[in-house]
C-alpha positions as CSV (number, residue, x, y, z in Angstrom):
1,X,-0.1,-0.2,-0.2
2,X,3.0,2.4,0.3
3,X,4.0,2.2,-2.5
4,X,0.7,2.9,-4.3
5,X,0.7,5.8,-2.3
6,X,4.5,6.5,-3.4
7,X,3.8,6.4,-7.0
8,X,0.7,8.2,-6.7
9,X,3.0,11.4,-4.6
10,X,5.4,11.2,-7.1
11,X,3.4,11.5,-10.1
12,X,1.2,14.5,-8.7
13,X,5.3,15.8,-8.3
14,X,6.0,16.0,-11.6
15,X,3.2,16.4,-12.9
16,X,2.6,19.7,-10.6
17,X,6.1,20.9,-11.1
18,X,6.0,19.7,-15.2
19,X,9.7,18.1,-14.7
20,X,8.7,15.8,-17.7
21,X,7.6,17.3,-21.2
22,X,4.3,15.3,-22.1
23,X,0.8,16.4,-23.3
24,X,-2.7,15.5,-21.6
25,X,-3.6,13.8,-24.7
26,X,0.0,11.5,-24.0
27,X,-0.6,11.1,-20.5
28,X,-4.0,9.6,-20.8
29,X,-2.8,7.0,-23.6
30,X,-0.3,5.6,-21.0
31,X,-2.8,5.4,-18.7
32,X,-5.1,3.6,-20.5
33,X,-2.5,2.0,-22.1
34,X,-1.1,0.6,-18.2
35,X,-4.7,0.6,-17.0
36,X,-5.3,-2.8,-20.5
37,X,-2.0,-4.6,-19.6
38,X,-2.4,-4.7,-15.8
39,X,-5.9,-5.6,-16.0
40,X,-4.8,-8.1,-17.8
41,X,-2.1,-9.5,-15.8
42,X,-5.2,-9.5,-13.1
43,X,-7.5,-11.9,-15.6
44,X,-4.2,-14.4,-16.2
45,X,-3.5,-14.9,-12.0
46,X,-6.8,-15.7,-11.7
47,X,-7.4,-17.9,-14.8
48,X,-3.9,-19.7,-13.8
49,X,-5.4,-20.2,-10.1
50,X,-6.9,-23.8,-10.3
51,X,-8.5,-23.6,-7.4
52,X,-10.1,-20.6,-8.3
53,X,-11.7,-21.9,-11.7
54,X,-12.9,-24.9,-10.0
55,X,-14.9,-23.1,-7.2
56,X,-16.2,-20.3,-9.7
57,X,-19.7,-22.2,-10.0
58,X,-19.7,-22.7,-6.5
59,X,-18.7,-19.2,-6.1
60,X,-21.5,-18.2,-8.9
61,X,-23.7,-15.2,-10.0
62,X,-23.2,-13.6,-6.7
63,X,-19.1,-12.6,-7.4
64,X,-19.5,-11.6,-10.9
65,X,-22.7,-9.1,-9.0
66,X,-20.1,-8.4,-7.0
67,X,-17.1,-7.6,-9.3
68,X,-19.2,-6.1,-12.2
69,X,-20.9,-3.7,-9.6
70,X,-17.7,-3.0,-7.8
71,X,-16.1,-1.9,-11.2
72,X,-19.2,0.0,-12.9
73,X,-19.1,2.6,-9.6
74,X,-15.5,3.0,-9.8
75,X,-15.7,4.1,-13.5
76,X,-19.2,6.1,-12.7
77,X,-17.3,7.5,-9.4
78,X,-14.1,8.9,-11.8
79,X,-16.5,9.8,-14.5
80,X,-17.7,12.7,-11.5
81,X,-15.1,13.3,-9.8
82,X,-13.3,14.1,-13.7
83,X,-16.2,16.0,-14.4
84,X,-16.4,18.0,-11.2
85,X,-12.4,18.7,-11.6
86,X,-12.2,20.0,-15.4
87,X,-15.5,22.2,-14.0
88,X,-13.7,23.7,-11.5
89,X,-10.5,24.1,-14.0
90,X,-12.9,26.1,-16.3
91,X,-14.3,28.4,-13.8
92,X,-10.5,29.6,-13.0
93,X,-9.4,29.3,-16.3
94,X,-12.4,31.6,-17.1
95,X,-11.8,33.8,-13.5
96,X,-8.6,34.3,-14.7
97,X,-9.2,35.2,-18.6
98,X,-11.8,38.2,-17.4
99,X,-8.3,39.5,-14.8
100,X,-5.9,40.1,-17.4
């Protein structure tokens, strides 16, 4: 858990102080590619777990509904947060433009 928080903190510092030259489009694509690779690796790890695969019928639909519900909930909350942050940034840009 500490390594995850450290990685996020370093990312915030790099982004805030523009340590690396990049565009927003590049960062979005890079993030999406890394997320897909991570999900693939998790799926491969789960698929390689013989006990999990054999117990899948016993776990049933409840596990699937819980997993997909968690994914959908996370996606919706991220989208809401993204929209909120973008509106805040746009409002700040408009105020800055009006003051000039």
